[in-house]
N, C-alpha and C positions, 0 to 999 in steps of 0.2 A: 790684219784682217780681223774684224769683230767676230767674237766667239759664236754669235749666233747667225753670221752671214753664211749663206749657201755658196759654196765654191764648186766650179765645174772644170775639171782637168780636160782640156781640149787638146787631143794627140792627132795632129793632121800637118801633112808634109806639103800641101799646096796652099801657099799663102792666101791666095784669094778666097778659097773654101774657109780656111782657118778664121780669116777677117770676118766673113759672113756669120760663121758660127758663134764668134766671140761677141759680135754686134747683137746678134739674137738673145744670146744668153745674158748679156748686159741689159738689154732692153726688158727682159722678163724679171730684172731685179736681182740677179745672181752675179757672182763674181768669176768671170773667166780668167783661166791660167792656160796659157798656149804654149805648146812645145811642139817641135817639128820631127821628131824621131822618137823611135822606140827607147833607144838608151836615154834620151833626155827625159822621157816620160818616167823611166824607172828611177833615174836620179831625183826626179820631183817627188815621187812617190815617198822616198826616204825622208824628205824634209817635211811634208805635210800630207794629210789625208784629206782629199776632196770628198764631197758628197756624192758625186757622179763623175764618172770617167766616160767621155766621148772618144772612142777609139778607131781610128782609121785601119782598115784591113791591111792596105799596101803602104808600108813604110820603107825608107831606103835603107835601113839597117837590120832591125829587128822586126819581124812581121808582127801585126796586130794579134795574130792567133797565139805566137809564141809569148808575146807580152802578157796576153791574158792567161796562158798556162802559167806563167810565173807569177802572176797576180793570185790565182786560184791556190796555188801551191804555198804561199806564203800564209803563215798561221796569222797574222794580224790584218792581212788584206784580203782574205778568201771571201769575205762577205761584202766587198766593196761593190757597190752598183756599177755595171759597165754596160754601155750601149756600143754596139758595133756599128760604125759607118762604112759603107763600101759601095763601089760600083758593081759589084758582082750581084747578078740578079738570079741566078739559077737556084732552084729549090735545094740542091745538095750543097751549095755553098752556106746558104742560111741555116741549114740543119747541121753543118760542120761548126758554124759559129755558135750556135745555141748549145750544141753538144759539148762545145769546148768550155762553156760557163758563161756566155754572155747572157745578160738579163733581157736584152731586146736587141732589135737588128733593124737598121734603117738603110734603105738602098738611096743611092745618089741618082739623079737630083732628088733633093726633098725640099719642102717649104719651111721656113723658119716656124711658122705656127704648128706644123706638124711636130717638128723638132722640140719645141717648148712643151707641147701637149704630152709627147712622150717621155720627157724628163720628169714632167709633173706627175704622171701616171707611176713612174718608176719610184719616184720619191714617196708618193702615197703607199705603194706596196712595200718597199723595203725599208724606208725610214720615214713612217708617217709623221713624226714630230718636226720633220724638216719641210713637209710639203706646205702649200699655200692654202689648201682647202679648209673650209669651216669645219671645226670640231664640235661635236655635239655630245652631252651626257645630260640625261634627264632635261631640266629646263635651262642648263647651263650652255651658252654658246661662245666659243672662242674663235676669234679671227687672228690668224698668224700675221697677216699682212698689216692690219691696223693695230695689232696688239691689244684688242679690246675684248673683254669679257662681259657678257650679258647673261643675266637670269630673268626669265620672262620679259624679255625686252628692255629691262633696265640695266644701265651700266653699272659695273662693280668695279671698285678701286682696289687695287693690290700692289704690293711691291714687285719689283723686278723678278727676285728670287722665287716668289710665290707663283708668278705668272709662268716662268720657266718650268717649274714643278708641275703646275696644273697641266700645261700644254703636253709635257711629256707622257703623264699618266693618262690624259684624255686620247692621246695617240696610240696608246698600249693599254686598252681596257681589259679587265679581268685577267691581268697578269701581277704576280707579286713580285716586288723589288726590294732586295735588301737595302740597309742604308749605304752599305759600300756601293752597290750597283748605281743607286740614285746619285752618289757623290760622282761616280764615273760619267754617268749619262747625261747629268744635268748641269754639274758644275765642275767639269773636267779641268777647265782653265783658272778656277779659283782656288788657289792653294791655302787660303784662310779658312775655308769650309771644313769642318770635322763632322765625323759621324753623329755626334750628339746634337750638332747645329740643324741636321736635317729634322729632328723632331720639332725643334722650334718652328722652321719653315712650315712643317705640316700643320701645326698648331695655328699658324697665322693664316694659312691658306683655308683652313676650316671655318675660321672666323669670318674671312672675308666672303666666303660663299653664302652666308645667311640663309638657312633653311635648306640648302643644298649640301650641307657639310657632311652628311652620311655617305655621300658618294665616295668620299676619300676614307679608306678603310684600314685599320691596323690589323694585321695578321700576326698574332702572338707568336714570338719566337723567329719570325721570319722578315717583316718588314711592313710595307705598305702597297695598297693596290687602289684602283678606281673601278667601281663597278655599279651598274644600275640594278642588278640582280637583287631579288629578296634576299635578305641574310639567311632566311630559313631554307633556301633551295640548296 
């Protein structure tokens, strides 16, 4: 799986529904990984971290709610975006799912368009650098789908590492990230990147931004951030 490919773990015990969900996810440009039981889902989560989990409430072994509880109690998985899928339509069931830690709740039957829209909305909210929406800062526009950066309507050329760095910073504006955090968030799968290399990519990014380089700021003793705010504020 490519490092920047969005993966969706589909946990659904009904083959026909699982197939429909997987088809919808794949059509949206994401990578579905399908399992048919709660225990298989837990095993899958030990091997990789999906960007979103689509979790059926009624499973043959471990219920969706119990699996959700286990996810939320796990130190490395507790922030994992989870959408519950269920035929339960009563308000108290929805409240129970949300109270247990679900980020969203979709009742069956649902349309593929609604499912994709809910996933996109959750990505924008929880992991904005993984969403497909256009990102904007100053006169800079970044399109995650075409991997194109524009300044005032003109295309900007930059390397893949600089693009990934800009995408992450634009998705998380006004937040300071240390070099080690940027290594983990942007280049987690590249073992050859060191902390001092982050500075090199920041310099290259600023050079590529041509007139908008001040968006990427150095916070002395802490790291880097992207901000449109006036430095005097």
